[in-house]
N, C-alpha and C positions, 0 to 999 in steps of 0.2 A: 343340497340335502333333498329337496323334492325330487331331483333326478335319481338319487340313490334309492329313494323310497319306491319310485315308479318301477325302476329296473328290477328290484327285489320282489315286488308285488306281481310284476309280469312273468318273472321267472317261476314263481311259485305257481302262478294260474296255468302257465304253459306246461310245467312238469306235472302239476296235479291232474290236468285234463288228459294228458298222454297216458298217465298210469291207470287211469279208469276206462280207457277205451277199448276194453275187452268186449267185442261184439259177439254176435251169434256164431261167427266163423272161428272164434279163437278157441284154442284147444283147452281142455279143462286143467292140464298141467300148467299152463301160462297163467291161469287166473290165481291171483293172490289167495282165495279162498281154498283152492285145490292144494296149495303147497303147506296149509297148516295142518296139524294133526286132527284127525276127526274127533269129535267129543266122544267121551266114554258111553258105551251102551249100558243101559240100566236094565238089569234082569227083572223080570216080573216074579220070578221065583224066588224064595227066601234061600239064603245060603245054608249049607248042611248045619245041623245043630250041633254045637260044641258040647262036650261033656260038661256037666256042672262042676265048678270049682268047690271042692270041699272046704268048709270053714277053716280047718286046721292049716291050710296053706294060704290063707289070706294074711295080708298084713297086720301086725299088731295094732291095737288101739292107741292112738296118740294120748288117751286118757287111761293110764295104768290103774289097776284096782288099787284103792288106798290100803297102806300097811294098818291104819288104824281108823276106827270110825269115832267121830266126835258128836256128841250129843250134849245139848245143853238144855235144861228143864229150869224154867222159871216158876217160883212158887210165890202166891199171893193168896190173901185170904179171899176166897177159900176154893181155890183150884191150882192145878198144875198145867203149865202150857210148855210143851204138848203133854197131853195126857195119854196119848198112844204113840209108842215108840217102836220102830221096827230096825233090828240089827241083824247081822248075818252070824251064823254059827261059826266058830274057830278064828274069827277076826277080832282082835283087841278093840275094846271100846273105851273110850275116855268120857266119863259121865261127869258133867259139871252141874251143881245145883246152885242157882242163884235166887236169894231172897229179896223181894222188892219192899215188904213192909214190916213183918214181924219175924221172929225166929221160926224157922220151918226146918223139917226133916224130911228125908226120902229113905223109906226102908223097902227093900226088895229081898224077903227072906229066902226065896227060892234060889237067889243068885248071891246071897251073902252080903248085900250092900246095905250099909247103914251111914247116911250123911246127915250132917246138921248144919245149917247156914244162918247166920244173924243178918239183920237188915243191911242191905248194900254190899254184902260180902259173899264169897263164893266157897263152896266145898267141892272136892273132885276126888274121884277114884278111877282106877283102870282095871277092867276085868276082861276076861275071855270067856263068853258063853260057850260051852261044849256040847249042850243039849238043846235041839230046837223044842219050842213050846211058848206057851203064853205064861209070863210071870207077872203077877200082880204087885204093885206098889201102892204105898200109903205115906201120908205125912205122919211122922212118929214124934212130933213135938206139939203139944197142945197150943193152939193158936187161936182159939175162939169158938164161938157157938157152932159154926159150919165145919169144924175140924173133921168130923167123921166123913165128910163128903170129899175130902181131899184123896182121891184115888186115881189110878192110872194102870197101865199095862205095858210091859216090855215084850214084844213079840221076836223071838228069835227064830229066824228062818234058815233052812239049810242051804 
């Protein structure tokens, strides 16, 4: 076994030394470095500018526009959460009113909305705003001394 190891080690040493014996008189073609392809040359100048890609030719978003907007408003004495809502014009909206404590209402006269929800229950409606603008809403069920402060706005954007 030792003899086999010595023979292998000697042959590797002998062939390894012979392969690297390219002295000063050796031609560049015989050198292993000369037979490999040269490394690519990196230009110091920038490549010609490509014309910008118009957005219309870009790939579609993996997140398509929703076909309906969902809004949940939670009512409690004496506020709405959220009290400011933004929705898109001409996109249907499903508006849900949730009451946490006493009976509450949500009235948006400019959009023809009138909801009432009892404690722990929901009321909902679906509407499609067709005119951009700000639409004030308020609680339309008396719910206590701070009832008049329960207001908000639905902002419809184009």
